LOVO-766606 format. One record per residue (C-alpha): x, y, z; chain. Coordinates in nm, 4 decimals. Layout:
% LOVO-766606
REC,X,Y,Z,mol
REC,X,Y,Z,A .
...
This chain:
% LOVO-766606
REC,X,Y,Z,mol
REC,-3.3612,1.4589,2.0587,A .
REC,-3.6952,1.2983,2.1339,A .
REC,-4.0058,1.4998,2.0688,A .
REC,-4.1965,1.5871,2.3843,A .
REC,-4.5244,1.4008,2.4091,A .
REC,-4.8209,1.6334,2.4290,A .
REC,-5.1008,1.4570,2.6117,A .
REC,-5.4384,1.4961,2.4491,A .
REC,-5.7548,1.4717,2.6628,A .
REC,-5.7098,1.1225,2.8010,A .
REC,-5.9655,0.8524,2.7553,A .
REC,-5.9466,0.6185,3.0500,A .
REC,-6.0175,0.2484,3.0201,A .
REC,-6.0696,0.0548,3.3432,A .
REC,-5.9171,-0.2908,3.3825,A .
REC,-6.0274,-0.4573,3.7118,A .
REC,-5.7720,-0.3964,3.9853,A .
REC,-5.5510,-0.6949,4.0520,A .
REC,-5.6357,-0.8995,4.3576,A .
REC,-5.4022,-1.1805,4.2603,A .
REC,-5.1102,-1.0896,4.0329,A .
REC,-5.1158,-1.4311,3.8675,A .
REC,-5.4719,-1.3847,3.7409,A .
REC,-5.5183,-1.2660,3.3832,A .
REC,-5.5533,-0.8903,3.3588,A .
REC,-5.9130,-0.8188,3.2439,A .
REC,-5.9517,-0.5624,2.9675,A .
REC,-6.2741,-0.3627,3.0029,A .
REC,-6.3568,-0.0610,2.7862,A .
REC,-6.5237,0.2360,2.9514,A .
REC,-6.8489,0.2631,2.7520,A .
REC,-6.8508,0.6418,2.7868,A .
REC,-6.5154,0.6735,2.6170,A .
REC,-6.4257,0.7553,2.2565,A .
REC,-6.4345,0.4471,2.0314,A .
REC,-6.1218,0.2512,1.9570,A .
REC,-5.9868,0.2477,1.6015,A .
REC,-5.9534,-0.1290,1.6115,A .
REC,-6.1917,-0.4137,1.5466,A .
REC,-6.3555,-0.6285,1.8070,A .
REC,-6.2010,-0.9703,1.7501,A .
REC,-6.0426,-1.2452,1.9613,A .
REC,-5.6960,-1.1512,1.8309,A .
REC,-5.7398,-0.7842,1.9204,A .
REC,-5.8546,-0.8674,2.2740,A .
REC,-5.5523,-1.0889,2.3325,A .
REC,-5.3103,-0.8299,2.1941,A .
REC,-5.4558,-0.5654,2.4228,A .
REC,-5.3729,-0.7926,2.7159,A .
REC,-5.0179,-0.8384,2.5887,A .
REC,-4.9934,-0.4605,2.5564,A .
REC,-5.0881,-0.4090,2.9216,A .
REC,-4.8240,-0.6580,3.0363,A .
REC,-4.5526,-0.5082,2.8149,A .
REC,-4.6264,-0.1492,2.9170,A .
REC,-4.6112,-0.2549,3.2820,A .
REC,-4.2683,-0.4118,3.2290,A .
REC,-4.1537,-0.1086,3.0288,A .
REC,-4.1860,0.1108,3.3372,A .
REC,-3.8406,-0.0279,3.4196,A .
REC,-3.5316,0.1075,3.2431,A .
REC,-3.3656,-0.2342,3.2495,A .
REC,-3.6517,-0.3906,3.0528,A .
REC,-3.6442,-0.1141,2.7915,A .
REC,-3.2688,-0.1689,2.7520,A .
REC,-3.3267,-0.5415,2.7033,A .
REC,-3.5867,-0.4749,2.4326,A .
REC,-3.3536,-0.2307,2.2538,A .
REC,-3.0565,-0.4671,2.2565,A .
REC,-3.2661,-0.7609,2.1349,A .
REC,-3.4209,-0.5552,1.8551,A .
REC,-3.0785,-0.4369,1.7375,A .
REC,-2.9735,-0.8017,1.6958,A .
REC,-3.2452,-0.8454,1.4273,A .
REC,-3.2606,-1.2183,1.4974,A .
REC,-3.5754,-1.2479,1.2902,A .
REC,-3.4859,-1.0029,1.0141,A .
REC,-3.6399,-0.6913,1.1683,A .
REC,-3.6136,-0.4681,1.4740,A .
REC,-3.8293,-0.6841,1.6967,A .
REC,-3.8179,-0.9191,1.9937,A .
REC,-4.0384,-1.2230,2.0313,A .
REC,-4.2507,-1.2391,2.3466,A .
REC,-4.1154,-1.5914,2.3995,A .
REC,-3.7622,-1.4459,2.4246,A .
REC,-3.8807,-1.1995,2.6888,A .
REC,-4.0332,-1.4890,2.8826,A .
REC,-3.7133,-1.6938,2.8558,A .
REC,-3.5068,-1.4023,2.9887,A .
REC,-3.7303,-1.3098,3.2838,A .
REC,-3.9180,-1.6214,3.3962,A .
REC,-3.6374,-1.7292,3.6289,A .
REC,-3.6668,-1.4114,3.8366,A .
REC,-3.9208,-1.4333,4.1164,A .
REC,-4.0522,-1.0758,4.0783,A .
REC,-4.1467,-1.1458,3.7153,A .
REC,-4.2963,-1.4913,3.7696,A .
REC,-4.6621,-1.3833,3.7492,A .
REC,-4.6396,-1.1554,3.4388,A .
REC,-4.4311,-1.4180,3.2571,A .
REC,-4.6954,-1.6818,3.3307,A .
REC,-4.9643,-1.4515,3.1927,A .
REC,-4.7608,-1.3736,2.8812,A .
REC,-4.6936,-1.7414,2.8234,A .
REC,-5.0661,-1.8156,2.8367,A .
REC,-5.1415,-1.5292,2.5954,A .
REC,-4.8814,-1.6492,2.3439,A .
REC,-5.0435,-1.9939,2.3415,A .
REC,-5.3835,-1.8379,2.2686,A .
REC,-5.2594,-1.5992,1.9975,A .
REC,-5.0504,-1.8349,1.7828,A .
REC,-5.3397,-2.0500,1.6514,A .
REC,-5.5085,-1.7282,1.5308,A .
REC,-5.2059,-1.6137,1.3257,A .
REC,-5.0880,-1.9283,1.1441,A .
REC,-4.8644,-2.0167,1.4404,A .
REC,-4.6556,-1.7018,1.3932,A .
REC,-4.4844,-1.5535,1.6982,A .
REC,-4.6264,-1.2619,1.9024,A .
REC,-4.3700,-0.9835,1.9311,A .
REC,-4.2763,-0.6242,2.0055,A .
REC,-4.1638,-0.4248,1.7011,A .
REC,-3.9535,-0.1197,1.7968,A .
REC,-3.9132,0.1166,1.4962,A .
REC,-3.6817,0.3608,1.6763,A .
REC,-3.4195,0.0849,1.7053,A .
REC,-3.3460,0.1330,1.3338,A .
REC,-3.2929,0.5066,1.3850,A .
REC,-3.0665,0.4386,1.6845,A .
REC,-2.8626,0.1908,1.4796,A .
REC,-2.8162,0.4406,1.1964,A .
REC,-2.6935,0.7085,1.4358,A .
REC,-2.4516,0.4659,1.5981,A .
REC,-2.3051,0.3866,1.2555,A .
REC,-2.2508,0.7589,1.2026,A .
REC,-2.0851,0.7856,1.5460,A .
REC,-1.8501,0.4850,1.5984,A .
REC,-1.7824,0.5798,1.9618,A .
REC,-2.1496,0.5578,2.0585,A .
REC,-2.2598,0.2679,2.2811,A .
REC,-2.5986,0.1035,2.3130,A .
REC,-2.5801,0.1351,2.6908,A .
REC,-2.5628,0.5137,2.6547,A .
REC,-2.8926,0.5357,2.4661,A .
REC,-3.1626,0.7026,2.6716,A .
REC,-3.5105,0.5556,2.6314,A .
REC,-3.8346,0.6821,2.7788,A .
REC,-4.1480,0.4998,2.8828,A .
REC,-4.2988,0.3950,2.5486,A .
REC,-4.6367,0.4342,2.3923,A .
REC,-4.7871,0.1158,2.2505,A .
REC,-4.9890,0.0682,1.9322,A .
REC,-5.1525,-0.2450,1.7945,A .
REC,-5.0078,-0.3762,1.4692,A .
REC,-5.2228,-0.2599,1.1770,A .
REC,-5.2171,-0.6013,1.0115,A .
REC,-5.3906,-0.7440,1.3160,A .
REC,-5.6723,-0.4964,1.2558,A .
REC,-5.7173,-0.6177,0.8980,A .
REC,-5.6978,-0.9833,0.9990,A .
REC,-5.9573,-0.9231,1.2682,A .
REC,-6.1966,-0.7753,1.0155,A .
REC,-6.1454,-1.0730,0.7874,A .
REC,-6.2364,-1.2986,1.0793,A .
REC,-6.5692,-1.1252,1.1257,A .
REC,-6.4729,-0.8332,1.3453,A .
REC,-6.5994,-0.4828,1.2796,A .
REC,-6.4588,-0.1438,1.3624,A .
REC,-6.6226,0.0744,1.6243,A .
REC,-6.7842,0.2654,1.3366,A .
REC,-6.9278,-0.0671,1.2099,A .
REC,-6.7493,-0.0861,0.8767,A .
REC,-6.5030,-0.3330,0.7345,A .
REC,-6.1595,-0.1696,0.6991,A .
REC,-5.9573,-0.1850,0.3776,A .
REC,-5.6159,-0.0294,0.4274,A .
REC,-5.5603,0.0581,0.7975,A .
REC,-5.5231,0.4241,0.8868,A .
REC,-5.1705,0.5639,0.8763,A .
REC,-5.2003,0.7086,1.2285,A .
REC,-5.2991,0.4625,1.5003,A .
REC,-5.3926,0.5081,1.8650,A .
REC,-5.0999,0.5234,2.1087,A .
REC,-5.1541,0.4047,2.4650,A .
REC,-4.9816,0.4186,2.8042,A .
REC,-5.0617,0.2828,3.1496,A .
REC,-5.0642,0.5013,3.4582,A .
REC,-4.8546,0.2678,3.6740,A .
REC,-4.7323,-0.0897,3.6545,A .
REC,-5.0203,-0.3375,3.6944,A .
REC,-5.2465,-0.0575,3.8190,A .
REC,-5.5370,-0.1704,3.6036,A .
REC,-5.5697,0.1635,3.4180,A .
REC,-5.4496,0.2330,3.0649,A .
REC,-5.5041,0.5523,2.8681,A .
REC,-5.5137,0.6851,2.5153,A .
REC,-5.2384,0.9462,2.4713,A .
REC,-5.2124,1.0454,2.1050,A .
REC,-5.2179,0.9284,1.7450,A .
REC,-4.8946,0.7727,1.6196,A .
REC,-4.7840,0.7715,1.2546,A .
REC,-4.4779,0.6206,1.0851,A .
REC,-4.2586,0.9302,1.1083,A .
REC,-4.3276,0.9704,1.4800,A .
REC,-4.2663,0.6006,1.5498,A .
REC,-3.9184,0.6053,1.3950,A .
REC,-3.8085,0.8994,1.6115,A .
REC,-3.9745,0.8152,1.9446,A .
REC,-4.0184,0.5237,2.1804,A .
REC,-4.3106,0.3311,2.0340,A .
REC,-4.3703,-0.0415,2.0896,A .
REC,-4.5842,-0.2098,1.8248,A .
REC,-4.7654,-0.5109,1.9696,A .
REC,-4.8210,-0.7646,1.6959,A .
REC,-4.7071,-1.0918,1.5408,A .
REC,-4.4265,-1.1911,1.3085,A .
REC,-4.4881,-1.1833,0.9338,A .
REC,-4.3182,-1.5127,0.8580,A .
REC,-4.4510,-1.5530,0.5074,A .
REC,-4.2527,-1.8737,0.4568,A .
REC,-4.4884,-2.0530,0.6950,A .
REC,-4.7947,-1.9686,0.4880,A .
REC,-4.7684,-2.2274,0.2146,A .
REC,-5.0572,-2.1752,-0.0267,A .
REC,-5.3290,-1.9250,-0.1035,A .
REC,-5.6863,-1.9974,-0.0079,A .
REC,-5.9495,-1.9128,-0.2653,A .
REC,-6.1141,-1.5911,-0.1475,A .
REC,-5.8313,-1.5198,0.0967,A .
REC,-5.6893,-1.1737,0.1696,A .
REC,-5.3982,-1.0600,-0.0501,A .
REC,-5.1437,-0.7925,0.0468,A .
REC,-4.8885,-0.6105,-0.1678,A .
REC,-4.6568,-0.3114,-0.1450,A .
REC,-4.3656,-0.5317,-0.0305,A .
REC,-4.0602,-0.4157,-0.2239,A .
REC,-3.6819,-0.4312,-0.2363,A .
REC,-3.5016,-0.1550,-0.4269,A .
REC,-3.1917,-0.2971,-0.5966,A .
REC,-3.0605,0.0335,-0.7387,A .
REC,-3.1815,0.3325,-0.5402,A .
REC,-3.0175,0.6062,-0.7463,A .
REC,-3.1358,0.4498,-1.0723,A .
REC,-3.4915,0.4940,-0.9491,A .
REC,-3.4502,0.8416,-0.8023,A .
REC,-3.1225,1.0286,-0.7550,A .
REC,-3.0673,1.1352,-0.3963,A .
REC,-3.0753,1.5020,-0.4999,A .
REC,-3.4405,1.4545,-0.5947,A .
REC,-3.5330,1.3467,-0.2417,A .
REC,-3.8079,1.1027,-0.1532,A .
REC,-3.9416,0.8226,-0.3727,A .
REC,-4.2928,0.8247,-0.5187,A .
REC,-4.4093,0.4776,-0.6127,A .
REC,-4.7285,0.3735,-0.7861,A .
REC,-4.8616,0.0212,-0.8398,A .
REC,-5.1179,-0.1010,-1.0919,A .
REC,-5.2607,-0.4523,-1.0614,A .
REC,-5.4786,-0.6164,-1.3267,A .
REC,-5.6721,-0.9428,-1.3127,A .
REC,-5.6444,-1.2259,-1.5659,A .
REC,-5.9524,-1.0866,-1.7435,A .
REC,-5.7803,-0.7438,-1.7625,A .
REC,-5.9932,-0.5759,-1.4968,A .
REC,-5.8178,-0.3170,-1.2814,A .
REC,-5.7827,-0.4403,-0.9209,A .
REC,-5.5538,-0.1693,-0.7826,A .
REC,-5.4206,0.1669,-0.8985,A .
REC,-5.2508,0.3269,-0.6020,A .
REC,-5.0064,0.6127,-0.5544,A .
REC,-4.8112,0.5677,-0.2287,A .
REC,-4.7107,0.9329,-0.1950,A .
REC,-4.3632,1.0395,-0.0838,A .
REC,-4.1570,0.7675,0.0859,A .
REC,-3.8322,0.8135,0.2769,A .
REC,-3.5177,0.6885,0.1023,A .
REC,-3.3814,0.5369,0.4234,A .
REC,-3.6529,0.2702,0.4104,A .
REC,-3.4995,0.1297,0.0914,A .
REC,-3.1245,0.1643,0.1475,A .
REC,-2.8926,-0.1381,0.1361,A .
REC,-3.1487,-0.3424,-0.0568,A .
REC,-3.3600,-0.4129,0.2517,A .
REC,-3.7163,-0.5346,0.2103,A .
REC,-3.9769,-0.2764,0.3068,A .
REC,-4.3519,-0.3222,0.3330,A .
REC,-4.5318,-0.0016,0.2413,A .
REC,-4.8643,-0.1585,0.3221,A .
REC,-5.1318,-0.2262,0.0595,A .
REC,-5.4463,-0.4366,0.0785,A .
REC,-5.4974,-0.5758,-0.2729,A .
REC,-5.8281,-0.7394,-0.1868,A .
REC,-5.9559,-1.0966,-0.1621,A .
REC,-5.8343,-1.3268,-0.4399,A .
REC,-6.1313,-1.5247,-0.5638,A .
REC,-6.0269,-1.7098,-0.8790,A .
REC,-6.3809,-1.6851,-1.0100,A .
REC,-6.3375,-1.3072,-1.0248,A .
REC,-5.9651,-1.2446,-1.0750,A .
REC,-5.8696,-1.5654,-1.2529,A .
REC,-5.5599,-1.7747,-1.1851,A .
REC,-5.3095,-1.4910,-1.2176,A .
REC,-5.2713,-1.1142,-1.1809,A .
REC,-5.0364,-0.8647,-1.3473,A .
REC,-4.8474,-0.6265,-1.1168,A .
REC,-4.6942,-0.3129,-1.2712,A .
REC,-4.4733,-0.0622,-1.0789,A .
REC,-4.4024,0.3026,-1.1634,A .
REC,-4.2023,0.5857,-1.0100,A .
REC,-4.3671,0.9251,-1.0398,A .
REC,-4.1638,1.2292,-1.1417,A .
REC,-4.4338,1.4570,-1.2780,A .
REC,-4.4091,1.6474,-1.6049,A .
REC,-4.6844,1.7057,-1.8554,A .
REC,-4.9842,1.4809,-1.9121,A .
REC,-4.9058,1.1604,-2.0977,A .
REC,-5.0345,0.8071,-2.1455,A .
REC,-4.8785,0.4694,-2.2204,A .
REC,-5.0293,0.1481,-2.3506,A .
REC,-4.8788,-0.1401,-2.1562,A .
REC,-4.8846,-0.4708,-2.3437,A .
REC,-4.8483,-0.8192,-2.1987,A .
REC,-4.7728,-1.0747,-2.4738,A .
REC,-4.9350,-1.4172,-2.4798,A .
REC,-4.7327,-1.6973,-2.3232,A .
REC,-4.7855,-2.0569,-2.2161,A .
REC,-5.1305,-2.0560,-2.3714,A .
REC,-5.2406,-1.7413,-2.1861,A .
REC,-5.3959,-1.4633,-2.3973,A .
REC,-5.2254,-1.1295,-2.4582,A .
REC,-5.3666,-0.8235,-2.2854,A .
REC,-5.3047,-0.4497,-2.2858,A .
REC,-5.4175,-0.1474,-2.0877,A .
REC,-5.3604,0.2278,-2.0884,A .
REC,-5.1929,0.4166,-1.8049,A .
REC,-5.2339,0.7928,-1.7685,A .
REC,-4.9224,0.9410,-1.6098,A .
REC,-4.6789,1.2301,-1.5981,A .
REC,-4.4411,1.2595,-1.8933,A .
REC,-4.1401,1.2192,-1.6616,A .
REC,-4.2761,0.9117,-1.4808,A .
REC,-4.0835,0.5854,-1.5166,A .
REC,-4.2344,0.2433,-1.5838,A .
REC,-4.0237,-0.0204,-1.4064,A .
REC,-4.2017,-0.3092,-1.5685,A .
REC,-4.4402,-0.5807,-1.4591,A .
REC,-4.4584,-0.9420,-1.3574,A .
REC,-4.7239,-1.2091,-1.3510,A .
REC,-4.8309,-1.3299,-1.0053,A .
REC,-4.9941,-1.6709,-1.0224,A .
REC,-5.2445,-1.8002,-0.7692,A .
REC,-5.0316,-2.1127,-0.7169,A .
REC,-4.7108,-1.9185,-0.6446,A .
REC,-4.5652,-1.9770,-0.2959,A .
REC,-4.5442,-1.6972,-0.0407,A .
REC,-4.1652,-1.6982,-0.0787,A .
REC,-4.1830,-1.6045,-0.4491,A .
REC,-3.9808,-1.2945,-0.5435,A .
REC,-4.0817,-1.1070,-0.8598,A .
REC,-3.8017,-0.9205,-1.0402,A .
REC,-3.8502,-0.6041,-1.2450,A .
REC,-3.6184,-0.3144,-1.3307,A .
REC,-3.4258,-0.1760,-1.0312,A .
REC,-3.6538,-0.3457,-0.7766,A .
REC,-3.8159,-0.6704,-0.6639,A .
REC,-4.1551,-0.7225,-0.5047,A .
REC,-4.3426,-0.9898,-0.3107,A .
REC,-4.6960,-1.0628,-0.1975,A .
REC,-4.8284,-1.1712,0.1400,A .
REC,-5.1383,-1.3786,0.2031,A .
């Protein structure tokens, strides 16, 4: 059963009322309102406009059903639907002609800002619906009841915006985006008014109707790293779930340590408790981790990535050694950890590796995104 939304004091943002439905919907922030937890960047502004169009369409049950069915198909490897597919489905209907024209124009403006990747709606609850349908073979997609969704902006877009010179409303450059993001609704279709409703975190998104407005993460299109470019980790595939943590022990607790070529620590992060369902059936799951900006003058031409699973116990420490190979020097470092923690091993990530590279260690694989 869906949780009932509890509306917090609503912050109202005025968008000029439409005088011609084919004109682009202007997005204007009420200066007396609470600040947005997003950066001011060209990408963010365009995604806000997509959000307004999508939330207007989502007032209709038929549109929400279309989004659900498309997301369940996982055409692109995740529970999402490309905006271009929405346009293709609706542009032939006269009543949708104007919003489809606006969406088409927005897609053309967004793609050059995101390495030509596709703008989309990601619908986390579709995964939960699919799991429950597997448990109940008689269930039908057409019987699923959906409500008018909240929308959030994809966190990666926030980070990309900062890298492009945008700043947050608090005037700082973000590192890892906040776990809970702002959720928005509109008062009525194409009314020109959209409102902040509540914060949305991962757990809430998987159980409720939340549309994430963002772009595809087609890492295969991004051929090579740029010196000084942003680097993202925490993208893992568990190959033996019970070998890492038996189901009777509950959630997984991963930790990653990343060292530079000169043996300087770049990252040492504990990801807390993570749901097992995110790693079942050897699916790839991105936990979300900003490694930093890879400047070869600082990090060198390679990094070492080391994964652990935390199980507690008494205080202990381990010296991890990386032998010399291919003319590269040996290095070692000490990890303080619980006596029951498990070291799954490490792998070298080279600056010249392609974005499609998969790194294999015990019971899991990992990738990078840049």
